[in-house]
KOLVOLUM-750485 format. One record per residue (C-alpha): residue number from 1; residue in one letter; y, x, z. Coordinates in steps of 0.05 Angstrom, whole numbers, plus 5000, padded with zeros to 4 digits. Each point is the difference from the previous one (the first is absolute). Layout:
N
<NUM; 'A'; <Y; X; Z>>
...
This chain:
409
<1; 'M'; <5000; 5000; 5000>>
<2; 'R'; <5067; 5027; 4981>>
<3; 'R'; <5047; 5016; 5056>>
<4; 'F'; <5064; 4960; 4996>>
<5; 'R'; <5066; 5037; 4999>>
<6; 'Y'; <5068; 4971; 5015>>
<7; 'L'; <5055; 5024; 4955>>
<8; 'A'; <5065; 4985; 5036>>
<9; 'A'; <5071; 5024; 5000>>
<10; 'V'; <5028; 5025; 5066>>
<11; 'F'; <5054; 4953; 5023>>
<12; 'G'; <5059; 5016; 5044>>
<13; 'A'; <5015; 4969; 5067>>
<14; 'L'; <5028; 4930; 5003>>
<15; 'L'; <5075; 4995; 5004>>
<16; 'V'; <5022; 4974; 5068>>
<17; 'A'; <5067; 4966; 5007>>
<18; 'G'; <5051; 5038; 5041>>
<19; 'G'; <5055; 4973; 5044>>
<20; 'G'; <5001; 5040; 5064>>
<21; 'A'; <4974; 4980; 5068>>
<22; 'S'; <5011; 4925; 4987>>
<23; 'A'; <4953; 4998; 4940>>
<24; 'A'; <4937; 4959; 5011>>
<25; 'P'; <4935; 5040; 4993>>
<26; 'M'; <4962; 4989; 4936>>
<27; 'P'; <4928; 4975; 5008>>
<28; 'A'; <4946; 5050; 4982>>
<29; 'Q'; <4980; 4994; 4928>>
<30; 'S'; <4928; 5005; 4975>>
<31; 'W'; <4960; 4988; 4937>>
<32; 'S'; <4950; 4944; 5009>>
<33; 'A'; <4948; 4976; 4951>>
<34; 'G'; <5025; 4935; 4970>>
<35; 'W'; <4946; 4989; 4949>>
<36; 'A'; <4937; 5036; 4980>>
<37; 'V'; <4941; 4988; 4954>>
<38; 'P'; <4931; 5033; 4990>>
<39; 'D'; <4993; 5033; 4933>>
<40; 'S'; <4939; 5001; 4955>>
<41; 'A'; <4972; 5038; 4940>>
<42; 'P'; <5010; 4973; 4930>>
<43; 'L'; <4953; 4942; 4986>>
<44; 'P'; <4943; 5006; 4950>>
<45; 'A'; <5012; 4972; 4930>>
<46; 'S'; <4959; 4937; 5013>>
<47; 'V'; <5049; 4976; 5053>>
<48; 'D'; <5061; 5041; 4981>>
<49; 'N'; <5070; 4980; 5021>>
<50; 'G'; <5034; 5053; 4958>>
<51; 'S'; <4988; 5054; 5051>>
<52; 'A'; <4948; 5038; 4958>>
<53; 'K'; <5049; 5011; 4943>>
<54; 'G'; <5063; 5005; 5041>>
<55; 'F'; <5070; 4995; 4971>>
<56; 'R'; <5045; 5032; 4948>>
<57; 'N'; <5074; 4984; 4987>>
<58; 'D'; <4992; 4943; 5050>>
<59; 'T'; <5042; 4974; 5057>>
<60; 'I'; <4958; 4968; 5054>>
<61; 'R'; <5035; 4949; 5045>>
<62; 'Q'; <4965; 4986; 5066>>
<63; 'V'; <5018; 4953; 5057>>
<64; 'I'; <4983; 5013; 5073>>
<65; 'R'; <5020; 4970; 5067>>
<66; 'V'; <5022; 5047; 5055>>
<67; 'D'; <4987; 4985; 5073>>
<68; 'A'; <5056; 5040; 5033>>
<69; 'G'; <5075; 4998; 4995>>
<70; 'G'; <5051; 5056; 4995>>
<71; 'P'; <5056; 5031; 4958>>
<72; 'Q'; <4957; 5046; 4956>>
<73; 'V'; <4932; 5003; 4969>>
<74; 'R'; <4958; 5053; 4966>>
<75; 'V'; <4942; 4988; 4952>>
<76; 'R'; <4933; 5036; 5001>>
<77; 'L'; <4962; 5010; 4936>>
<78; 'S'; <4928; 5023; 4990>>
<79; 'N'; <4962; 5037; 4945>>
<80; 'R'; <4938; 5005; 5043>>
<81; 'Y'; <4952; 4982; 4943>>
<82; 'G'; <5039; 5031; 4943>>
<83; 'T'; <4966; 5050; 4955>>
<84; 'T'; <5066; 5032; 4977>>
<85; 'P'; <5069; 5009; 5031>>
<86; 'L'; <5038; 4935; 5002>>
<87; 'R'; <5070; 5006; 4969>>
<88; 'L'; <5049; 4948; 5025>>
<89; 'T'; <5061; 4995; 4955>>
<90; 'G'; <5041; 4952; 5042>>
<91; 'A'; <4996; 4949; 5055>>
<92; 'S'; <5042; 4948; 5035>>
<93; 'I'; <4996; 4950; 5057>>
<94; 'G'; <5036; 4934; 5012>>
<95; 'Y'; <4994; 4932; 5032>>
<96; 'A'; <4947; 4955; 4969>>
<97; 'G'; <5027; 4939; 4965>>
<98; 'K'; <4966; 4940; 4969>>
<99; 'A'; <4946; 5007; 4947>>
<100; 'G'; <5006; 5076; 4996>>
<101; 'A'; <5075; 5007; 5001>>
<102; 'V'; <5033; 5055; 5042>>
<103; 'T'; <5065; 5000; 5038>>
<104; 'D'; <5041; 5063; 5007>>
<105; 'P'; <4949; 5052; 4975>>
<106; 'R'; <5018; 5071; 5020>>
<107; 'P'; <4969; 5066; 4979>>
<108; 'L'; <4946; 5035; 5040>>
<109; 'T'; <5003; 5076; 5004>>
<110; 'F'; <4950; 5052; 5020>>
<111; 'G'; <5030; 5064; 5028>>
<112; 'G'; <5065; 4980; 4967>>
<113; 'S'; <4969; 4990; 4931>>
<114; 'R'; <4989; 4935; 4962>>
<115; 'S'; <4934; 5026; 4974>>
<116; 'A'; <4940; 5029; 5036>>
<117; 'V'; <4930; 5028; 4989>>
<118; 'L'; <4941; 4983; 5044>>
<119; 'P'; <4942; 5049; 4993>>
<120; 'E'; <4932; 4967; 4995>>
<121; 'G'; <4977; 4978; 5069>>
<122; 'A'; <5071; 5003; 5029>>
<123; 'R'; <5048; 4951; 5032>>
<124; 'L'; <5076; 5001; 4994>>
<125; 'R'; <5054; 4970; 5045>>
<126; 'S'; <5068; 4981; 4972>>
<127; 'D'; <5067; 5020; 5030>>
<128; 'P'; <5030; 4946; 5045>>
<129; 'A'; <5031; 4943; 4961>>
<130; 'T'; <5055; 4961; 5033>>
<131; 'I'; <4978; 4928; 4991>>
<132; 'P'; <5005; 4959; 5064>>
<133; 'V'; <4939; 4956; 5012>>
<134; 'H'; <4978; 4949; 5052>>
<135; 'P'; <4928; 4990; 5023>>
<136; 'L'; <4961; 4960; 4948>>
<137; 'D'; <5049; 5015; 4944>>
<138; 'S'; <4970; 5008; 4931>>
<139; 'L'; <5018; 5062; 4959>>
<140; 'T'; <4987; 5019; 4928>>
<141; 'V'; <4980; 5071; 4980>>
<142; 'N'; <5007; 5022; 4927>>
<143; 'L'; <4964; 5061; 4974>>
<144; 'Y'; <5011; 5028; 4930>>
<145; 'F'; <4952; 5048; 4967>>
<146; 'A'; <5023; 5029; 4933>>
<147; 'G'; <4936; 5038; 4989>>
<148; 'A'; <4927; 4982; 5011>>
<149; 'T'; <4980; 4992; 5072>>
<150; 'G'; <4926; 5007; 4991>>
<151; 'P'; <4954; 4957; 5044>>
<152; 'A'; <5041; 4963; 5052>>
<153; 'T'; <4989; 4999; 5075>>
<154; 'N'; <5006; 4927; 5016>>
<155; 'H'; <4987; 4941; 5047>>
<156; 'P'; <4964; 4949; 4956>>
<157; 'E'; <5011; 4936; 5042>>
<158; 'A'; <5075; 4996; 5014>>
<159; 'R'; <5007; 4923; 5002>>
<160; 'A'; <5070; 5015; 4974>>
<161; 'T'; <5024; 4997; 4928>>
<162; 'G'; <5016; 5067; 4969>>
<163; 'Y'; <5038; 5010; 4935>>
<164; 'R'; <4998; 5052; 4944>>
<165; 'A'; <5051; 5016; 4945>>
<166; 'K'; <5003; 5051; 4945>>
<167; 'G'; <5055; 5051; 5010>>
<168; 'D'; <5045; 5015; 5060>>
<169; 'H'; <5021; 4936; 5034>>
<170; 'T'; <5008; 5026; 5071>>
<171; 'A'; <5073; 4977; 5001>>
<172; 'D'; <4986; 4929; 4974>>
<173; 'T'; <5013; 4941; 5045>>
<174; 'G'; <4968; 4950; 4953>>
<175; 'V'; <4927; 4995; 4980>>
<176; 'S'; <5004; 4985; 4926>>
<177; 'A'; <4977; 5069; 4978>>
<178; 'F'; <4938; 4995; 5045>>
<179; 'T'; <4952; 4965; 4954>>
<180; 'D'; <4935; 5018; 5035>>
<181; 'R'; <4976; 4972; 5066>>
<182; 'G'; <4946; 5020; 5050>>
<183; 'T'; <4981; 4996; 5073>>
<184; 'S'; <4987; 5073; 5019>>
<185; 'W'; <5042; 5054; 5031>>
<186; 'Y'; <5003; 5069; 4968>>
<187; 'F'; <5017; 5067; 5031>>
<188; 'L'; <5031; 4968; 5062>>
<189; 'D'; <4978; 5026; 5068>>
<190; 'G'; <5051; 4971; 5048>>
<191; 'V'; <5072; 4988; 5020>>
<192; 'D'; <5033; 5029; 5062>>
<193; 'V'; <5061; 4968; 5033>>
<194; 'R'; <5051; 5036; 5043>>
<195; 'T'; <4999; 4962; 5066>>
<196; 'A'; <5032; 5005; 5069>>
<197; 'G'; <4940; 5032; 5034>>
<198; 'Q'; <4928; 5005; 4976>>
<199; 'R'; <4967; 4934; 4984>>
<200; 'A'; <4927; 4993; 5021>>
<201; 'A'; <4952; 4977; 4945>>
<202; 'V'; <4941; 4953; 4999>>
<203; 'V'; <4951; 5015; 4944>>
<204; 'P'; <4952; 4945; 4977>>
<205; 'F'; <4944; 5039; 4966>>
<206; 'G'; <4949; 4967; 4956>>
<207; 'D'; <4977; 4974; 4933>>
<208; 'S'; <5024; 4944; 4954>>
<209; 'I'; <5010; 4951; 5057>>
<210; 'T'; <5051; 5047; 5031>>
<211; 'D'; <5027; 5016; 4931>>
<212; 'G'; <5015; 4926; 4991>>
<213; 'T'; <4955; 4983; 4940>>
<214; 'N'; <5012; 4928; 4976>>
<215; 'S'; <5064; 4992; 5039>>
<216; 'T'; <5058; 4975; 4959>>
<217; 'V'; <5029; 5055; 4957>>
<218; 'D'; <5072; 5020; 5020>>
<219; 'A'; <4998; 4957; 5063>>
<220; 'D'; <4982; 5054; 5052>>
<221; 'N'; <4948; 4956; 5032>>
<222; 'R'; <4947; 5052; 5015>>
<223; 'Y'; <4977; 4998; 5072>>
<224; 'P'; <5037; 5066; 5016>>
<225; 'D'; <5064; 4968; 4971>>
<226; 'E'; <4990; 4940; 5045>>
<227; 'L'; <4987; 5047; 5059>>
<228; 'A'; <5066; 5037; 4985>>
<229; 'E'; <5037; 4934; 5001>>
<230; 'R'; <4968; 4980; 5067>>
<231; 'L'; <5021; 5067; 5030>>
<232; 'R'; <5072; 4991; 4975>>
<233; 'A'; <5002; 4929; 5028>>
<234; 'A'; <4976; 5027; 5067>>
<235; 'G'; <5057; 5051; 5001>>
<236; 'S'; <4955; 5061; 4987>>
<237; 'T'; <5025; 5059; 4958>>
<238; 'D'; <4930; 5024; 4984>>
<239; 'T'; <4987; 5007; 4926>>
<240; 'V'; <4936; 4977; 4965>>
<241; 'L'; <4971; 5047; 4947>>
<242; 'N'; <4947; 4966; 4958>>
<243; 'S'; <4942; 5047; 4988>>
<244; 'G'; <4954; 4951; 4964>>
<245; 'L'; <4964; 5023; 4937>>
<246; 'S'; <4964; 4947; 4961>>
<247; 'G'; <4925; 5010; 4994>>
<248; 'N'; <5000; 5057; 5050>>
<249; 'R'; <4938; 5016; 5041>>
<250; 'V'; <4988; 5036; 5065>>
<251; 'L'; <4942; 5044; 4978>>
<252; 'H'; <5003; 5010; 4924>>
<253; 'D'; <5052; 5020; 4948>>
<254; 'S'; <5009; 4957; 4938>>
<255; 'P'; <5024; 5016; 4929>>
<256; 'C'; <5046; 4939; 5005>>
<257; 'F'; <5015; 4990; 5073>>
<258; 'G'; <5018; 5068; 5026>>
<259; 'E'; <4973; 5048; 5050>>
<260; 'R'; <4960; 4972; 5058>>
<261; 'A'; <5036; 4982; 5064>>
<262; 'L'; <4971; 5060; 5036>>
<263; 'A'; <5033; 5046; 4949>>
<264; 'R'; <5068; 4966; 4994>>
<265; 'F'; <5012; 4981; 5072>>
<266; 'G'; <5035; 5066; 5015>>
<267; 'R'; <5054; 4995; 4947>>
<268; 'D'; <5007; 4924; 5000>>
<269; 'V'; <5004; 4991; 5075>>
<270; 'L'; <5000; 5063; 5043>>
<271; 'D'; <5051; 5038; 4959>>
<272; 'R'; <5050; 4943; 4994>>
<273; 'P'; <5061; 5014; 5044>>
<274; 'G'; <5007; 4964; 5066>>
<275; 'V'; <4933; 4962; 4999>>
<276; 'R'; <4990; 4962; 5065>>
<277; 'S'; <4939; 4958; 4981>>
<278; 'T'; <4952; 4982; 4944>>
<279; 'I'; <4960; 4938; 4984>>
<280; 'I'; <4933; 5016; 4966>>
<281; 'L'; <4971; 4946; 4954>>
<282; 'E'; <4948; 5032; 4955>>
<283; 'G'; <4926; 4992; 4985>>
<284; 'I'; <4990; 4936; 4961>>
<285; 'N'; <4999; 5040; 4934>>
<286; 'D'; <4948; 5048; 5028>>
<287; 'I'; <4957; 4939; 5017>>
<288; 'G'; <5011; 4963; 4935>>
<289; 'A'; <4993; 5060; 4953>>
<290; 'S'; <4925; 5003; 5012>>
<291; 'A'; <4995; 4931; 4966>>
<292; 'Q'; <5035; 5023; 4936>>
<293; 'A'; <4993; 5058; 4951>>
<294; 'S'; <5067; 4997; 4965>>
<295; 'E'; <5034; 5065; 4979>>
<296; 'C'; <5053; 4994; 5054>>
<297; 'L'; <4950; 4989; 5057>>
<298; 'L'; <4956; 5060; 4986>>
<299; 'P'; <4966; 5029; 5039>>
<300; 'N'; <4975; 4932; 5023>>
<301; 'T'; <4959; 5028; 5057>>
<302; 'R'; <4978; 4950; 5052>>
<303; 'V'; <5034; 5013; 5066>>
<304; 'T'; <4979; 4981; 5070>>
<305; 'A'; <5042; 4976; 5058>>
<306; 'R'; <4983; 5065; 5036>>
<307; 'Q'; <5029; 5042; 4942>>
<308; 'L'; <5064; 4959; 4998>>
<309; 'I'; <5008; 5004; 5076>>
<310; 'A'; <4992; 5076; 4996>>
<311; 'G'; <5056; 5000; 4948>>
<312; 'Y'; <5045; 4958; 5044>>
<313; 'Q'; <4987; 5047; 5059>>
<314; 'R'; <5024; 5059; 4958>>
<315; 'L'; <5065; 4964; 4983>>
<316; 'I'; <5011; 4980; 5072>>
<317; 'H'; <4989; 5071; 5024>>
<318; 'A'; <5048; 5028; 4948>>
<319; 'A'; <5055; 4950; 5020>>
<320; 'R'; <4990; 5010; 5074>>
<321; 'A'; <5006; 5075; 4992>>
<322; 'R'; <5072; 4986; 4974>>
<323; 'G'; <5016; 4952; 5056>>
<324; 'I'; <4998; 4940; 4953>>
<325; 'T'; <4979; 4931; 5026>>
<326; 'V'; <4942; 4972; 4960>>
<327; 'L'; <4988; 4926; 4988>>
<328; 'G'; <4935; 4978; 4969>>
<329; 'A'; <5000; 4939; 4955>>
<330; 'T'; <4938; 4958; 4990>>
<331; 'L'; <4976; 4991; 4929>>
<332; 'L'; <5017; 4934; 4968>>
<333; 'P'; <4946; 4951; 4976>>
<334; 'F'; <4978; 5010; 4928>>
<335; 'Q'; <4945; 4950; 4984>>
<336; 'G'; <5011; 4977; 4929>>
<337; 'A'; <5032; 5065; 4977>>
<338; 'D'; <4972; 5034; 4938>>
<339; 'Y'; <4966; 5055; 5041>>
<340; 'Y'; <4976; 4957; 5059>>
<341; 'S'; <4927; 5007; 5022>>
<342; 'P'; <4963; 4975; 5062>>
<343; 'Q'; <4983; 5072; 5017>>
<344; 'G'; <5074; 5019; 4995>>
<345; 'E'; <5019; 4942; 5046>>
<346; 'L'; <4953; 5027; 5054>>
<347; 'V'; <5035; 5067; 4996>>
<348; 'R'; <5068; 4967; 5004>>
<349; 'E'; <4980; 4961; 5062>>
<350; 'R'; <4972; 5062; 5034>>
<351; 'V'; <5063; 5040; 4984>>
<352; 'N'; <5045; 4944; 5027>>
<353; 'D'; <4959; 4995; 5063>>
<354; 'W'; <5011; 5075; 5012>>
<355; 'I'; <5075; 4995; 4985>>
<356; 'R'; <5008; 4944; 5050>>
<357; 'H'; <4956; 5025; 5056>>
<358; 'S'; <4991; 5076; 4997>>
<359; 'G'; <5067; 5017; 5032>>
<360; 'A'; <5008; 5055; 4948>>
<361; 'Y'; <5068; 4975; 4978>>
<362; 'D'; <5063; 4994; 5042>>
<363; 'A'; <5004; 4927; 4978>>
<364; 'V'; <4969; 4952; 4951>>
<365; 'A'; <5032; 4956; 4946>>
<366; 'D'; <4947; 4946; 4991>>
<367; 'F'; <5015; 4980; 4928>>
<368; 'D'; <4929; 4972; 4991>>
<369; 'R'; <5012; 4949; 5056>>
<370; 'V'; <5066; 4974; 4973>>
<371; 'M'; <4982; 5001; 4926>>
<372; 'R'; <4930; 4970; 4998>>
<373; 'D'; <4982; 4928; 4982>>
<374; 'P'; <4984; 4965; 5066>>
<375; 'A'; <4945; 4960; 4965>>
<376; 'H'; <4971; 5061; 4963>>
<377; 'P'; <5015; 5064; 5039>>
<378; 'G'; <4975; 5045; 4945>>
<379; 'K'; <5054; 4974; 4953>>
<380; 'L'; <5075; 5006; 4998>>
<381; 'N'; <5038; 4938; 5023>>
<382; 'P'; <5016; 4964; 4934>>
<383; 'A'; <5072; 4993; 5024>>
<384; 'Y'; <5007; 5076; 4999>>
<385; 'D'; <4957; 5017; 4940>>
<386; 'S'; <5035; 5025; 4937>>
<387; 'G'; <4942; 4975; 4958>>
<388; 'D'; <4951; 5059; 4998>>
<389; 'A'; <4968; 4989; 5069>>
<390; 'L'; <5022; 5070; 5020>>
<391; 'H'; <5076; 5008; 4999>>
<392; 'P'; <5048; 4956; 5040>>
<393; 'N'; <5058; 4962; 4968>>
<394; 'D'; <5071; 5007; 5025>>
<395; 'R'; <4987; 4951; 5057>>
<396; 'G'; <4938; 5039; 5021>>
<397; 'Y'; <5037; 5067; 5000>>
<398; 'R'; <5053; 4968; 5046>>
<399; 'V'; <4945; 4976; 5047>>
<400; 'M'; <4971; 5071; 5002>>
<401; 'A'; <5067; 5029; 5020>>
<402; 'G'; <5007; 4947; 5053>>
<403; 'A'; <4933; 5020; 5030>>
<404; 'I'; <5024; 5069; 5020>>
<405; 'D'; <5024; 5009; 5071>>
<406; 'L'; <5066; 5035; 4991>>
<407; 'G'; <4996; 5026; 5071>>
<408; 'K'; <4938; 5041; 4981>>
<409; 'L'; <5037; 5038; 4946>>
């Protein structure tokens, strides 16, 4: 595995207003993670989202919602899975408007330059951009690549509309030039916000149910989004960093769904700044994969409850070693899903029993209890089912967020 490198300019000290002995002291300023996303390798051709080919003479417009407020932001980019240096010609950031429009776009710089080069396997952090944001504001990031990018590091399941235009349109406020649409994020790694003091972070870690699959596109109704809104309503300043990766498994890598949880937990949870707690919801894909032999689910090795529990214990140990509180989430019902099997249901029940009663976690979020059909406990409640017997709808994701005891975070 390549070792990541941060390429960053060295910034001077913050200016502090003068005024003699009567001047009020300025609050300490810190950089807090306002948004983050797990990245993944380019998808195979059979399920490609454009990541295998990459981009050339394209502007990519991407919308994200930040979970911290402050006077400045800086954007983090990733070329983790690139096979060649990534040459960024220009970039900008502005406030997200309706249907892809942007208000007040302003240039992003990197070490004082409008362009930048990310070696393969590297990450890059922009200079601070003065763009005041409030918690839960939506921002638009435009990236222009004059030359070929090669295969694109990406997050396939954004649940947010992205836009692509030929040529440099980083300064555009309108969307007319952006004739292509998609629902993936490319090259984005995160957004930091300058805050008055370090904000603690809660990191929901999981698969497509954490990623928000089948939630309404552009509505920010994933369960981590709903959790962020609950925390804000309760007066908390903690940020929520969604670390869900659709199709992800605890024990096995996938050509479509990224590295296994055991391999990515370090960079997607432990290495995020200011992490206070994590909510682990993974395992249903490990269980279901043994019932299917599709390209994306290989290897479809049958897993046991004991193997999954051993994987959870490794994640718990790694988090505890960093002083991070660990919540275990029970696996949702999945009877009726494409990869359901009676044998898999037995594994799910045994895993859930261990999550509830082992005492291994600091606390439990019992999603199974609140999401199951009272008349058929092996199935999702029809009121919360998006239609595939596996993923919740918007209402279901809201119920999940409501099942988390905020005091345990």
